[in-house]
C-alpha positions as a Markdown table, in Angstrom:
| # | Residue | x | y | z |
|---|---|---|---|---|
| 1 | Met | -0.3 | 0.0 | -0.1 |
| 2 | Gln | 1.4 | 3.4 | -1.3 |
| 3 | Phe | 0.8 | 6.8 | -0.7 |
| 4 | Lys | 2.0 | 10.3 | -1.7 |
| 5 | His | 2.0 | 13.9 | -1.4 |
| 6 | Lys | 1.2 | 16.3 | -4.6 |
| 7 | Ala | 3.4 | 18.6 | -4.3 |
| 8 | Ile | 2.4 | 21.0 | -2.5 |
| 9 | Ser | -1.0 | 20.3 | -1.8 |
| 10 | Ile | -1.9 | 18.2 | 1.1 |
| 11 | Pro | -4.5 | 16.0 | -1.0 |
| 12 | Leu | -2.9 | 11.7 | -0.9 |
| 13 | Arg | -3.4 | 9.7 | -3.0 |
| 14 | Leu | -3.8 | 6.0 | -2.3 |
| 15 | Leu | -3.1 | 2.9 | -3.7 |
| 16 | Leu | -4.0 | -0.4 | -2.3 |
| 17 | Ile | -1.1 | -3.2 | -3.4 |
| 18 | Leu | -2.7 | -6.7 | -1.8 |
| 19 | Ala | -1.6 | -10.2 | -3.0 |
| 20 | Cys | -3.2 | -13.5 | -1.6 |
| 21 | Ser | -0.7 | -16.5 | -3.6 |
| 22 | Gln | -2.5 | -19.8 | -3.9 |
| 23 | Leu | -0.8 | -22.2 | -1.7 |
| 24 | Asn | -1.1 | -25.2 | 0.3 |
| 25 | Val | -1.8 | -25.6 | 3.9 |
| 26 | Gly | 1.3 | -24.5 | 6.1 |
| 27 | Asp | 3.2 | -22.8 | 3.5 |
| 28 | Leu | 3.4 | -19.6 | 2.2 |
| 29 | Leu | 1.5 | -16.5 | 1.3 |
| 30 | Ala | 2.8 | -12.9 | 0.2 |
| 31 | Val | 0.9 | -9.6 | 0.3 |
| 32 | Gly | 3.3 | -7.4 | 0.7 |
| 33 | Gln | 9.3 | -3.7 | 2.3 |
| 34 | Val | 14.4 | -2.1 | 5.0 |
| 35 | Gly | 17.6 | -0.7 | 5.3 |
| 36 | Tyr | 21.2 | -0.7 | 5.9 |
| 37 | Ser | 24.1 | -0.3 | 3.6 |
| 38 | Gly | 24.3 | -4.3 | 3.5 |
| 39 | Glu | 25.8 | -6.7 | 1.2 |
| 40 | Arg | 27.5 | -5.3 | -2.0 |
| 41 | Tyr | 28.3 | -7.1 | -5.3 |
| 42 | Asp | 32.2 | -7.0 | -5.7 |
| 43 | Arg | 32.8 | -7.5 | -9.5 |
| 44 | Ser | 36.3 | -8.4 | -9.1 |
| 45 | Asn | 35.6 | -11.4 | -7.3 |
| 46 | Gly | 32.7 | -12.3 | -8.0 |
| 47 | Glu | 31.0 | -12.7 | -4.6 |
| 48 | Tyr | 29.0 | -10.5 | -2.2 |
| 49 | Arg | 30.4 | -9.2 | 0.8 |
| 50 | Leu | 28.1 | -8.3 | 4.1 |
| 51 | Gly | 28.3 | -4.5 | 5.2 |
| 52 | Glu | 28.3 | -3.6 | 8.8 |
| 53 | Pro | 24.4 | -2.9 | 9.4 |
| 54 | Gly | 25.3 | 0.3 | 11.9 |
| 55 | Ser | 23.5 | 0.4 | 15.6 |
| 56 | Ala | 19.7 | 0.1 | 14.9 |
| 57 | Asp | 19.1 | -1.8 | 18.4 |
| 58 | Tyr | 15.6 | -1.6 | 17.8 |
| 59 | Leu | 15.2 | -4.8 | 15.1 |
| 60 | Ser | 15.8 | -8.6 | 15.9 |
| 61 | Glu | 18.6 | -9.8 | 14.0 |
| 62 | Thr | 15.6 | -11.1 | 11.7 |
| 63 | Glu | 14.3 | -7.8 | 11.2 |
| 64 | Arg | 17.5 | -6.7 | 10.3 |
| 65 | Glu | 18.8 | -9.7 | 7.6 |
| 66 | Val | 15.6 | -8.2 | 5.9 |
| 67 | Ile | 17.0 | -5.2 | 5.7 |
| 68 | Arg | 20.4 | -6.3 | 4.2 |
| 69 | Glu | 18.9 | -8.5 | 1.7 |
| 70 | Ile | 16.7 | -6.1 | 0.7 |
| 71 | Asn | 19.8 | -3.4 | 0.0 |
| 72 | Leu | 21.8 | -6.5 | -1.1 |
| 73 | Leu | 19.1 | -6.8 | -4.1 |
| 74 | Arg | 19.2 | -2.6 | -4.4 |
| 75 | Ser | 23.1 | -2.7 | -4.4 |
| 76 | Asp | 23.2 | -4.9 | -7.3 |
| 77 | Pro | 20.0 | -6.0 | -9.1 |
| 78 | Pro | 21.5 | -7.7 | -11.9 |
| 79 | Gly | 23.8 | -10.0 | -9.4 |
| 80 | Tyr | 21.3 | -10.5 | -7.0 |
| 81 | Ala | 19.4 | -12.4 | -10.2 |
| 82 | Arg | 22.3 | -14.5 | -10.3 |
| 83 | Leu | 23.0 | -14.9 | -7.4 |
| 84 | Arg | 19.3 | -15.7 | -5.9 |
| 85 | Leu | 16.7 | -16.2 | -8.2 |
| 86 | Glu | 18.3 | -17.8 | -11.3 |
| 87 | Pro | 19.1 | -21.2 | -9.2 |
| 88 | Leu | 15.3 | -21.2 | -8.2 |
| 89 | Arg | 14.3 | -22.2 | -11.9 |
| 90 | Ala | 15.4 | -25.7 | -11.0 |
| 91 | Cys | 13.0 | -26.1 | -7.5 |
| 92 | Phe | 9.7 | -25.6 | -10.3 |
| 93 | His | 7.8 | -28.7 | -11.3 |
| 94 | Gly | 5.0 | -27.3 | -13.8 |
| 95 | Asn | 3.0 | -24.8 | -10.8 |
| 96 | Leu | 4.5 | -26.5 | -7.9 |
| 97 | Phe | 7.8 | -24.7 | -6.5 |
| 98 | Tyr | 9.8 | -26.5 | -3.5 |
| 99 | Leu | 11.1 | -24.0 | -1.9 |
| 100 | Pro | 15.0 | -24.4 | -0.8 |
| 101 | Glu | 15.6 | -24.5 | 2.8 |
| 102 | Lys | 11.8 | -24.8 | 4.0 |
| 103 | Ser | 9.8 | -28.0 | 3.6 |
| 104 | Pro | 9.0 | -31.2 | 0.7 |
| 105 | Ile | 6.0 | -30.2 | 1.0 |
| 106 | Pro | 5.2 | -28.0 | -2.6 |
| 107 | Ile | 4.3 | -24.2 | -3.0 |
| 108 | Lys | 1.9 | -24.1 | -5.3 |
| 109 | Thr | 1.8 | -21.0 | -7.7 |
| 110 | Lys | -0.4 | -19.6 | -10.3 |
| 111 | Glu | 2.4 | -18.5 | -12.8 |
| 112 | Gly | 4.9 | -21.2 | -12.4 |
| 113 | Val | 8.6 | -20.2 | -13.2 |
| 114 | Ala | 7.1 | -18.0 | -15.6 |
| 115 | Ala | 7.2 | -15.4 | -13.1 |
| 116 | Leu | 10.6 | -16.0 | -11.9 |
| 117 | Asp | 11.7 | -16.0 | -15.4 |
| 118 | Glu | 10.3 | -12.2 | -15.8 |
| 119 | Cys | 11.3 | -11.0 | -12.5 |
| 120 | Ile | 14.9 | -12.0 | -13.6 |
| 121 | Arg | 14.6 | -10.4 | -17.0 |
| 122 | Val | 13.6 | -7.1 | -14.8 |
| 123 | Leu | 16.5 | -7.3 | -12.5 |
| 124 | Lys | 19.1 | -7.6 | -15.3 |
| 125 | Asn | 17.8 | -4.2 | -17.3 |
| 126 | Thr | 17.9 | -2.3 | -13.5 |
| 127 | Ser | 20.2 | -0.1 | -12.1 |
| 128 | Pro | 21.8 | 0.1 | -8.7 |
| 129 | Leu | 20.0 | 2.1 | -6.5 |
| 130 | Pro | 20.5 | 3.9 | -2.6 |
| 131 | Pro | 20.4 | 1.6 | 0.0 |
| 132 | Leu | 17.4 | 2.2 | 2.8 |
| 133 | Lys | 18.3 | 3.2 | 6.1 |
| 134 | Pro | 16.8 | 1.4 | 9.3 |
| 135 | Ser | 13.9 | 4.0 | 10.9 |
| 136 | Arg | 12.8 | 3.7 | 14.6 |
| 137 | Gly | 10.0 | 4.9 | 13.8 |
| 138 | Leu | 8.7 | 3.0 | 10.7 |
| 139 | Ser | 9.6 | 0.1 | 12.4 |
| 140 | Leu | 7.1 | 0.8 | 15.2 |
| 141 | Ala | 4.6 | 1.4 | 12.7 |
| 142 | Ala | 5.6 | -1.7 | 11.4 |
| 143 | Arg | 5.7 | -3.3 | 15.0 |
| 144 | Glu | 2.6 | -2.1 | 15.8 |
| 145 | Met | 0.9 | -4.1 | 13.2 |
| 146 | Ala | 2.4 | -7.4 | 13.1 |
| 147 | Gln | 1.4 | -7.4 | 17.2 |
| 148 | Asn | -2.0 | -6.0 | 16.5 |
| 149 | Gln | -3.0 | -8.7 | 13.1 |
| 150 | Gly | -0.5 | -11.8 | 14.4 |
| 151 | Ser | -2.9 | -13.1 | 16.8 |
| 152 | Thr | -5.9 | -13.3 | 14.1 |
| 153 | Tyr | -6.3 | -15.2 | 11.1 |
| 154 | Asn | -6.5 | -11.9 | 8.8 |
| 155 | Thr | -3.9 | -10.2 | 6.0 |
| 156 | Gly | -4.1 | -7.3 | 4.4 |
| 157 | His | -2.8 | -3.2 | 5.2 |
| 158 | Val | -5.9 | -3.1 | 7.8 |
| 159 | Gly | -5.5 | -3.6 | 11.0 |
| 160 | Pro | -7.9 | -5.6 | 13.8 |
| 161 | Asp | -8.8 | -1.8 | 15.1 |
| 162 | Gly | -9.2 | 0.0 | 11.4 |
| 163 | Ser | -6.1 | 1.3 | 11.4 |
| 164 | Thr | -4.1 | 2.3 | 8.3 |
| 165 | Pro | -1.1 | 2.0 | 6.9 |
| 166 | Leu | -0.9 | 6.3 | 6.9 |
| 167 | Ser | -2.2 | 6.0 | 10.4 |
| 168 | Arg | -0.2 | 4.1 | 11.7 |
| 169 | Ile | 3.5 | 5.6 | 10.3 |
| 170 | Glu | 1.6 | 9.2 | 11.1 |
| 171 | Arg | 1.4 | 7.8 | 14.7 |
| 172 | Tyr | 5.5 | 7.7 | 15.2 |
| 173 | Gly | 6.4 | 10.8 | 13.0 |
| 174 | Glu | 5.9 | 12.7 | 10.0 |
| 175 | Trp | 6.3 | 11.6 | 6.4 |
| 176 | Asp | 7.6 | 13.5 | 3.4 |
| 177 | Thr | 6.7 | 12.5 | -0.6 |
| 178 | Thr | 5.6 | 8.7 | -0.3 |
| 179 | Ile | 5.3 | 5.7 | 2.0 |
| 180 | Ser | 4.5 | 2.7 | 1.2 |
| 181 | Glu | 4.2 | -0.8 | 3.2 |
| 182 | Asn | 4.9 | -4.3 | 1.9 |
| 183 | Ile | 3.2 | -7.2 | 4.5 |
| 184 | Ser | 4.9 | -11.2 | 4.0 |
| 185 | Tyr | 3.2 | -14.0 | 5.6 |
| 186 | Gly | 4.0 | -17.4 | 6.1 |
| 187 | Tyr | 8.0 | -16.8 | 5.7 |
| 188 | Val | 11.0 | -16.9 | 8.3 |
| 189 | Asn | 14.0 | -16.7 | 5.9 |
| 190 | Ala | 15.1 | -13.0 | 5.0 |
| 191 | Lys | 15.9 | -14.2 | 1.6 |
| 192 | His | 12.6 | -16.2 | 1.5 |
| 193 | Ile | 10.8 | -13.0 | 2.5 |
| 194 | Val | 12.1 | -10.5 | 0.2 |
| 195 | Met | 12.7 | -13.0 | -3.3 |
| 196 | Ser | 8.7 | -13.6 | -2.4 |
| 197 | Leu | 8.0 | -10.7 | -2.9 |
| 198 | Leu | 10.0 | -9.2 | -5.7 |
| 199 | Val | 8.9 | -12.6 | -7.8 |
| 200 | Asp | 5.2 | -11.3 | -6.9 |
| 201 | Asp | 3.6 | -14.4 | -8.1 |
| 202 | Asp | 0.0 | -14.0 | -9.1 |
| 203 | Val | 0.0 | -10.0 | -8.8 |
| 204 | Pro | -0.4 | -8.5 | -12.0 |
| 205 | Ser | 0.9 | -5.2 | -10.5 |
| 206 | Arg | 4.0 | -6.7 | -9.7 |
| 207 | Gly | 3.3 | -4.0 | -6.7 |
| 208 | His | 5.9 | -5.5 | -4.6 |
| 209 | Arg | 8.4 | -5.9 | -6.6 |
| 210 | Thr | 8.1 | -1.9 | -7.8 |
| 211 | Thr | 8.1 | -1.1 | -4.0 |
| 212 | Leu | 11.1 | -2.6 | -3.0 |
| 213 | Leu | 12.9 | -1.3 | -6.5 |
| 214 | Asn | 11.5 | 2.5 | -6.2 |
| 215 | Gly | 14.4 | 4.9 | -6.4 |
| 216 | Leu | 12.2 | 7.2 | -4.3 |
| 217 | Leu | 12.7 | 5.3 | -0.9 |
| 218 | Asn | 15.5 | 6.0 | 1.8 |
| 219 | Gln | 14.2 | 4.5 | 4.8 |
| 220 | Val | 12.5 | 1.3 | 6.1 |
| 221 | Gly | 11.2 | -0.5 | 9.7 |
| 222 | Val | 10.8 | -4.1 | 9.6 |
| 223 | Ala | 8.8 | -5.6 | 12.2 |
| 224 | Ala | 9.0 | -9.9 | 12.0 |
| 225 | Gly | 6.5 | -12.0 | 14.2 |
| 226 | Thr | 3.9 | -14.9 | 14.2 |
| 227 | His | 0.7 | -15.1 | 12.6 |
| 228 | Arg | -2.5 | -17.2 | 13.7 |
| 229 | Arg | -3.0 | -18.8 | 10.4 |
| 230 | Tyr | 0.6 | -18.8 | 8.5 |
| 231 | Glu | 2.8 | -19.1 | 11.2 |
| 232 | Ala | 4.6 | -15.8 | 10.1 |
| 233 | Met | 4.1 | -12.4 | 8.9 |
| 234 | Cys | 6.9 | -9.6 | 8.6 |
| 235 | Val | 5.9 | -6.0 | 7.9 |
| 236 | Met | 7.9 | -3.3 | 6.1 |
| 237 | Asp | 7.2 | -0.1 | 5.9 |
| 238 | Phe | 8.7 | 2.8 | 3.7 |
| 239 | Ala | 9.0 | 6.2 | 3.0 |
| 240 | Ala | 11.0 | 8.8 | 0.9 |
| 241 | Lys | 11.3 | 11.3 | 4.2 |
| 242 | Tyr | 10.6 | 10.3 | 7.7 |
| 243 | Thr | 11.4 | 11.8 | 11.4 |
| 244 | Thr | 10.6 | 9.9 | 13.8 |
| 245 | Lys | 8.2 | 11.9 | 16.9 |
| 246 | Tyr | 9.8 | 11.5 | 20.9 |
| 247 | Ile | 7.9 | 8.6 | 21.4 |
| 248 | Thr | 7.7 | 7.6 | 25.4 |
| 249 | Lys | 5.5 | 4.7 | 24.8 |
| 250 | Gln | 5.9 | 1.4 | 22.6 |
| 251 | Pro | 3.4 | -1.1 | 21.1 |
């Protein structure tokens, strides 16, 4: 879900990005995005090296890894396609996808390997993007959603209390230009979280991928938690510009 400020005026334009992948019981659902100056592609030796994450002590290690993974993608999209996505071609059997490191139970996809191949082509024609920086306020907004929705069977961007990405993000700070929210369900591993949103199976708009590759976005907040139906969820709130308010109470 994305909001934008229009020039000088206050009116907002809302774009809802909501995707529910067709999965087998106990597998993954994505509806959905954070940042450090994470891994970079070193062309001299063809290997990735991990950048220092900084001191965002309000994030868990999983949340840090999600940010690193997104910045790995943004630092070199063609390199990411070769490193992460091309090996997944062998995991498809028709529309069934056997996720490495997950379980022998296949994931039922809508598009099969076609969505993966299309994503690879896009990344190979995408220039490097600036890394995302972690934001405490955006992370608090994401955590509020993860905690409130995690105890329910619900999915989507509207919280059980009726809150929206806009209301949650504005509760903890002030934003400018554009904000966006991505949510992943069922994934625990940071690589799987990011790759599923990037491929964006059965999402014609490829909205989650668009957010991950949006060069206007500079800050991100992440909250990983449990989900009553899909066992795990990860909320990612993004902003082009964001100033965290003085916070006296955290969700």
